[in-house]
N, C-alpha and C positions, 0 to 999 in steps of 0.2 A: 759472143763467145769469149772465154778467157780461161786463164789458169794461174794458180798461185801455189807456192811451196814454202814450207817452213823448215829450215834446217838448223839444228842445234849442234854447235861444236864447242863443248865446254861452256865457257861463259859468254860465248858469242851466239847471236841469233841472226840468221840470214833469211830474208823473205823476198824472193824475186816474184814478180807478177807481170802479166801481159793480158791485154784485152783488145777486142775489136767489136764494134757495134754500129748499127745503123742509127742515125739520129734524124729528127725532124729539122728541116732547114728551109729557109727562103733562098733559092739559088737563082741568080740573075747573071747572064753572060758568063757562066762557069765560075761565078764568085758567090760565096755565102755572105749574105748581107744581114741575116738574122737567124738565131737559133731559138725558136719558141719551145717553151717547156710546159705548156698547159696540157698537152696530150690530147687536145681535141682534134677530131677528124670528121666533123659533122657536115661541113659544106664542101663545095667543089674546091674552093680556095684552100681550105684547111687540109683536104685530102691530097692536094698537090704537094704540100710540104712533107707529107709522110715519107720517112726513110729516103729523103732526097739527098742525103750526104752520109758520110761515115767518119768515124774517128778511131784512131789507133793509139793505145797507151801502153807504155812499158816502163817499168821502174824497179827499184831495189831499195829495201830497208835493211840496214845493218846496225845492230845494237850490241853493246857490251854491258854486262850486269856485274856490278861489284857488290860488296857487302852492304853498303848503305847508299848506293847511287847507281844510276845507269845512264849511259850516253849513247846516242844513235845518230846515224846519218841517213839521209833519204835523197833519192834522185828520181825524177819523173820526166819522161819524154812523151810529148803529145804531137800527133800529126793528123791533120784533116785531109779529106779526099779532095777538097777544093780550097782555094785561098779564102780565108775568112777576113772580110773587110767590111765592117759595119759603117754606116753613114757617120760622118764626123759632126759632133755637136760640141758645144763649149764644155760640157761636163765629162765627155768621154774621149778627149783628145789623146790621153795617154793609155787608153784601153788597148788590149792586145789586138793586133792586126797582122795577119800573115798566115802561113800554112803549118808551121811547126813551132813548138815552144819547149825549151829545156829549163827545168827548175831543179833546185836542190835546197836542202835544209839540214840543220843540226838541232837535235832536241836533247833535253837532259831532265833528270829527276833525281832529287837527293833528299834524304831525311837525316837530320843531325841535330842533337841537343834540343829536341822538341820543335824544331823548325822544319818546314817542308818547302823546298824550292823546286820549281819546274818552269819550263819554257821552251820556246823554239824560235830559231832565227832562220828565215828563208831568204833566198835570193833567186832572181831570174837569170836568163842568159846574158843580160846586160849588167849583171851584178847590182841591180837595185834591191834594196833590203826591205824586209818586213820582220818585225820581232815582237813577240809577246812573252812576258815574264811575270811570274807570280811568286810571292812569298806568303806563307801562312803559318800561324802558330795557335796552338790550343790554349784556351783560357779556362783553367779548371778542367772539369770532366765533361761539361755540357755545352761549352761555347767554343767557337773557333773564329778567328779573325784572319782575313786575307786581303792583301794589297797586290794589285796587278797593274802593269804598265804596258802599253802598246805603242808602237811606232811603225807607220807604213810610209815609205818614201813616195813622192809624188809620181814617179814613173814606174813603180813596181807593177808587174803584170802577172796575173794568175788566172786560172780557169776553174779550179776545183777547191780552192782554199775555203776553210770555214773556221771562224774563230770569233772571239768576243770583239765586236766592232759596231759602230753606229751605221756605217755604210757598207753595203755588200761589195762595192768596188775595191775596198781595201787600198786606197790611194790617198796620199796627202793627209793622213789622219794621225793624231796623237791623242792619247787618253789615259786616264787613271781611274781605277775602280776600287773602292773600299767596301768590303762585305763582312757582315757579322751574322753568324748563324748560331742558333742554340736552342735548347729545350728547357724552358723555364719550369714547365709542369709536365707530368706524365702525359703522353700521347700528343703533346703540343710541340710544334716546331716554328720558331720565329726566324725571320730573315730580314735584315736591314742592309740596304746597299745604296751607294752614292757613286755616280759615274760622271766624270767631266771629260769632255771631248772638244777638240779643236781641229778644224780643217784649214789647210793652207792653200787649197786650190778650189776651184768651182765644183760644186756637187749638183746633182739633179734637183731642180727646183730652187736653186740658189745661184745668184749671179756674182757672188763675191765670197771670200773666206769668211768663216763665222765660227762661233763657239757656242756651247750649250751644256746642259747637265740633265741627268736622269736619276731620280731617286725613287726607291721603292720600299714599302713596309708590308710584309706578308706574314700572316698567321695561318697555320694549318693544323687541323685536328684530324687525326687518323686513329681509329680503333675498330678492330674487327672488320665489318663490312661497310662502315661509314667513313667517308672522307669529305672534309669541308675545308675550304680555303678562302680567305679574304685578303685582297691585295689593294693597297692604295699606291698610286703612282703620280708623281709630280715631274713633269718634263718641260724643259725649255729648249726649243729649237727654232722653228719659224715663228711660233707663238708659244704661250704658256698653256699647258693642258693639265687638267686634273682628271684622274680616272679612278673609278672604284669597281673592282671586279670580284664577284662572289660566285663560287663554284661548289655545288653539293652533288655528291655521287653516292649511290648505295648499291651494293652488289647483293642481289637476292640469291643467285646461284651462278655457276660458271657461264651459263648461256643467257643470262638476263642481268643487265646492269642499267640502272636508272641514273641519269645525269642531267642536271639543269644548271644553266649559267646565266647570270644577270650582270650586265656591264653598263656603267654610266660614265660618260666622258664629257667634260666641259672645257671649251677653249676660251682663253682670255688673250685678246690681241695686245701686242706691246704698246706701251704709251711712252713716247720719247718727247719729254717737254722741250728739250733743246731744239729738236727738229720742228716741233709745233711752233715755238717762238720764232724760228727762222722763217717758217711759212708765213706767219702773220706779218713779220717784218718785211718780207718780200712783197706781200700783198699791199702793205701800207706804202711801200716805195712805189709800187705800180699805181696805186690810187693817187699819190702825190704827183707822180709823173703825169698822170692823166689830167689832173687839175692844172698843172703847169702848161701842158700842151693846149688845154682848153683856153687858158688865159692868153697864150701866145696867138692862138687862132683868132680870138676875139680882137686882140690888138691889131693883128694883120688885117682883119676885115675893116676895122675902123680906119686904118691908114689908107686902105684902098678906096674906101668911101670918100675920105677927105680928098684924095687925089682926083677922083672922078668928079666931085663937085667943083674942084678948082679948074677943071678943063671945060671949055665952052662946049655945050651940047650941040652936036651936029643936027642937021635938018632931018625931018621924018622920024625923029624920036628913036634913033638907033641906040643911043646911049642907054635909054631906059630898058630897051630890049636886052642889051648886053648885061 
């Protein structure tokens, strides 16, 4: 259940909202340990999670509209019916844990001299920051270039944020994206983008900070009922991947649409010559060490044999048995 209102007072817009809903959750000892979002309730275990907890949200959006700009402020308060405490892992040490969370943000949008500037800076109740900003400019009549930058502090906490990012956690990430879009021919749309990202803390599947990039080239043809799109993607993260994605759809009439998609993806593992040379060097050292230890053992055996032969053998042949 919820309610929202939109109040206009001259150049000001005020939008308050409130909501309460049941959510699926894993509750143990009156503590939420996980919030599944798959929506499945097929088994007894899945049915036990259904509507096991609730969440209350209330907030306000206030904005001011000028001739060529607008600026706004946002606040959101969230409270769970139980304490939310997920198991601690190396990648989620800074994730939200608790029963309530207060967040705020400031957003802006401006158009001036052919440039367009927009962005938002958010903060949590501990004043950890996350910001996304973009500047764009039209090149002629058919092309547009955009440059965006993002920064998420390592301790920033959020529950519902959604923006351009490599990781859904939105923590410890910095990145920049350059995008060029245009229509070189009638009915055609070209998109070229390059994104660079760096993580300063551990992420899921990674045990140390890392960097990577993601590039895409897309061509789309749309005319009447036919829509075709071809996308090539080159990405470097844990490995290097090449992917080609082709989508064709045709609308016969409102109730019938034919769509087919073909995707090919190839992974190329990293080759680090310095690491490989170090491995061979270590192995060589181990082999040489083994040879040295073998020579020492043979010398020690020869010494013990000489000592044994120098000592007079006792009766009954005990020396030979020893």
